[in-house]
N, C-alpha and C positions, 0 to 999 in steps of 0.2 A: 552427538557431535563427532565428527571424524575428518580427516584430511583426506581429500579426493586425490587418488593415484592418477597424476596427469599423464603418466607414460601410457596408460591403458585407455585414455579418454578420447573418444572420437572427434572431440572439438578442441584437442590441444593446440592445433594450427590455428584455428578461429581465434582461441584465446590469445595466443602469442601476438597474433596480427592486431587484433582490436586493443589490446593493452598498450600498443604503441601510440595510439592515437592521442592527441590532446583532450579529446572529448570522446571517451569510449561509450558514452550512453547513446542510445536512440530511443525514439518514443513514437506513440501513436495515439490518435484520439478516435474514440468510436462512441456508441451510444449502447446503453443498457435498458432493457424494458424493466421498469419496476412497478408496473401495475399491481401484480399480484403481492410483491414485496410490501409495498405501500398499504395495501388492504390488510394484509397479514399483521403488520406491526400495529396498525391502528385498531384492528379488532382485539388484539392483545394489550392494548393500552401501553405499547412500547414505543420508545423513541425510533423514529425512522432512521435517523443518523446512526444510532447505535446499532440498528438492525443490519443496515447494508455495509457497515464498518466490519461488523462480525462476519458477514457472509463472504466480503472480499478477502478478509485475512484467512478464513478457513480455506478458500480456494487457492490463495498463495500456499498455503501449508501442503496442499494436494499436489503441488508442482515441484518436483525436487529442484529443478534448475533455479527456481525462484528462492531457494534456501542456500544457494551458494553465496559465499563471501569471499572477496580477496583479503587476505592477511599476510602482508609481505609477499614471500615467494611462494606462499601456499594458498590453496583454496579450501576453505572450511565448508563442510556440509553440515548445517545445523539440524538438530532433530525438530526444532521448531522455531518459528519466526513470529515476532511480537509486533504490536502496533505503536507507531510514534507518530500519533496525529498532532497537527497544530489545533489548538483550542481557542476560541475566541473569548473576549470580555466584553462587558457593556460599553467601554470607552473605546472600542473597535481596535484596540491591540490584540495580540495573540501571545500564547506561550506554548513552548514545547511540552510533550507529556509522553509517558510511557505506559501502556496498557498490555498487560501479559495475555497471552493468547489461552483462551479455554475453548473446548468443544461446546462446552454448555454455555448457552447464551446468557443465562442469569449471572453466571459467575464472572464472565467477561464483562457484563453491563454493570455489575457492581463496581468492579475496578475502574471502569470508565467513569462512572459517576463520581467516584473519589478524586479522579485526576481533573474532571471538569470543575469541581469544587476547589480544588488546589490552585488551579490556573486562576480562576475568577478571584481568588483571595490573595493573589501575588502580583507582581509587577515585573516588566521586563520579558525577556526570552525564556527564563529558566535554564540557563545552561548549567545544568547539574551533571552527574555522572552518566545519567541515561541518555543525554544528548549525543554521546558519540559511540553508542552502541552500535555493533555491526549487525547483530541478529534481529534487525527491525526492517519494517517497510515504512518510509516517511510517507505519511498520509496527510492531505490537506482537502478542504472543502470549500467550494466558491458558491454558495447558495444563492446569490444575487443576481447570476448571469449565466447563460449557457455560454458554450465557447466551441471553436472548431480548431484550435490550436493552443499550444501552452508551453513555456519555456521555464526554467528554473535558475536561480542564483547558483553557481557552482564555484567552489575554491578547488582549483586543480592541484594545489599543494597538499591537501588532505586526501588521504587514502579513502575512497568512497565507492562502494559497490552496491548499497542498498537501494532496491527499486523505489521510485517515486510514483505515488498514485493519487491523482486528484479527482474530485468529483464536482459537477456543476449543478446548476439549478434545474429541477424537475420541470418537465414541459409536456404538452398534450400534442398528440399527433394520432389522428385517426382514432379517437376515442380510447387511446392508450397512453400510458405515462412513461416518459423516458428520461434519462438522465446522462449527460455527457461524461465520459470518463477518460482521462488522459493517464497513460502508463509510460514511464521511462525506466529503462533497464540497462545494465552494463552488457555490451553487446559481445564481450568476451565470454560471458556466462550464459546468455540466453538469446534466443532468435525470435523472429516473429511467430514461428510454431509454438513457442512456449507461451508467449503472451495470448495467442488464440486458445491454447489449451486452458490457461487460466480464466479467460473470459467465458469459455464454455462451461466450466465449472461454477463460476460466479453467476452465470445467468440461470443454471439450474437451480443452484441454492436459492436465489431470489425468487424463483417461481414456486418454492416450496417443495421441491424434489428431494 
């Protein structure tokens, strides 16, 4: 972890400009081809959700700009970013969770399974100390439907610069399987180029490369 030297940053003016916005986040919705990823996860008897969550988080960590977070007057560059996914319960409520990043899928999945069980055996949102961590991506999945747009509830009084990534229902198109993905990021920290870079890494990881 380090503090970014804004004086030598080529996006300092961009950051100053977008940080003045009431809503500094921007987002896009696109599709990910998950044909190979689904086949791989099922052939290994792995959860598809766990598989694509791990690949997305791995891709996030490969893009430095997605590891930037606003902290008062500073911008922190984290060495690693972790997952904060919403996890569902049988009563159709959800709770917040924290899953540390591991390059090794099995280690990541073991932590995810523990969080899934913890959420299922709890009630409410689970607003614990992990709920306000900066070094995370806020993940959510909407496996019941596809979507072409998505918004998030925001509290503008709370300093928030963590990306929000949401996944939709898998659907078929021309003998291939796809899934919607919505990505929202702080525009002072990243641009469309950085989202595209993440998506490129993510697609390659989903394809087993």
